C-alpha positions as CSV (number, residue, x, y, z in Angstrom):
1,X,-17.0,30.8,65.3
2,X,-14.5,29.8,62.6
3,X,-12.2,32.3,61.1
4,X,-11.3,31.9,57.4
5,X,-7.7,32.4,56.5
6,X,-6.7,33.2,53.0
7,X,-4.7,30.9,50.9
8,X,-1.7,33.3,50.8
9,X,-1.6,33.4,54.6
10,X,-1.7,29.6,54.8
11,X,1.2,29.3,52.3
12,X,3.1,31.9,54.2
13,X,2.8,29.9,57.4
14,X,4.1,26.6,55.9
15,X,6.6,27.9,53.3
16,X,9.6,28.1,55.7
17,X,9.2,24.4,56.6
18,X,9.0,23.4,53.0
19,X,12.0,25.5,52.2
20,X,14.1,23.8,54.9
21,X,13.0,20.4,53.6
22,X,14.0,21.2,50.0
23,X,17.3,22.9,51.1
24,X,18.3,19.6,52.9
25,X,18.2,17.9,49.4
26,X,20.3,20.7,47.9
27,X,22.9,20.4,50.7
28,X,23.2,16.7,50.1
29,X,23.8,17.4,46.4
30,X,26.5,20.0,47.3
31,X,28.2,17.5,49.6
32,X,28.2,14.9,46.8
33,X,29.7,17.5,44.4
34,X,32.4,18.3,46.8
35,X,33.3,14.6,47.3
36,X,33.6,13.9,43.6
37,X,37.1,12.6,42.7
38,X,37.4,14.6,39.5
39,X,39.1,17.7,40.6
40,X,39.8,19.0,37.1
41,X,36.7,21.1,37.3
42,X,36.7,24.6,38.7
43,X,34.8,24.2,41.9
44,X,35.7,27.4,43.9
45,X,32.6,29.4,43.0
46,X,30.5,26.4,44.2
47,X,32.0,26.7,47.6
48,X,30.9,30.3,48.0
49,X,27.5,29.4,46.6
50,X,27.3,26.7,49.3
51,X,28.2,29.3,51.9
52,X,25.4,31.5,50.6
53,X,23.1,28.5,50.9
54,X,24.1,27.9,54.5
55,X,23.4,31.6,55.3
56,X,20.0,31.1,53.8
57,X,19.4,28.0,56.0
58,X,20.3,30.1,59.0
59,X,17.8,32.7,57.9
60,X,15.1,30.1,57.5
61,X,15.8,28.6,60.9
62,X,15.6,32.0,62.5
63,X,12.3,32.6,60.7
64,X,10.8,29.3,61.9
65,X,11.9,29.9,65.5
66,X,10.5,33.5,65.3
67,X,7.2,32.2,63.9
68,X,7.0,29.7,66.8
69,X,7.6,32.6,69.2
70,X,10.7,30.8,70.6
71,X,13.0,33.8,69.9
72,X,12.6,37.5,69.2
73,X,14.5,38.8,66.2
74,X,15.7,42.3,65.5
75,X,14.3,43.8,62.3
76,X,17.9,44.4,61.2
77,X,18.9,40.7,61.1
78,X,17.1,39.6,57.9
79,X,18.4,42.5,55.7
80,X,21.9,41.8,56.9
81,X,21.6,38.1,56.1
82,X,20.2,38.8,52.7
83,X,23.0,41.3,52.0
84,X,25.5,38.6,52.8
85,X,23.8,36.2,50.4
86,X,23.7,38.8,47.6
87,X,27.4,39.7,48.2
88,X,28.3,36.0,48.0
89,X,26.4,35.6,44.7
90,X,28.1,38.6,43.2
91,X,31.5,37.3,44.3
92,X,30.7,33.9,42.7
93,X,29.9,35.7,39.4
94,X,33.2,37.6,39.6
95,X,35.1,34.4,40.2
96,X,33.5,32.6,37.3
97,X,34.1,35.6,35.1
98,X,37.8,35.5,36.0
99,X,37.9,31.8,35.3
100,X,36.3,32.2,31.9
101,X,38.9,34.8,30.9
102,X,41.8,32.3,31.6
C-alpha cells in the first residue's frame, strides 16, 4: 500500500538541503567581498550580516541532523538562534544608519 504525501510535506523535507546549497554560494560571495582590495567602502555592517548568515547555517545543519534523527534538539534552540539572527540584523541597520548620518 502506497501512502501519498502532500507537495508541502515533500518540499518541507528537502528545503533544508536546498537552503544549505544556496547558502554555500552566498558564503562564497561574502568571502569575495571581504577580499576586495578597495577598502574605501563601509564594510562593517556586512561583517555582522555574515555572522547572521553563519548562525543561519548552523541552524540549518542542526535541522538536517535532527531530521535524520542523528541528534535530538531542545525546543528552545531554534528560537534562540532566530533571536540572535534578528538581533544581528537590527544591529546592522543601526550601524548603517550611523554611517549615513556621517
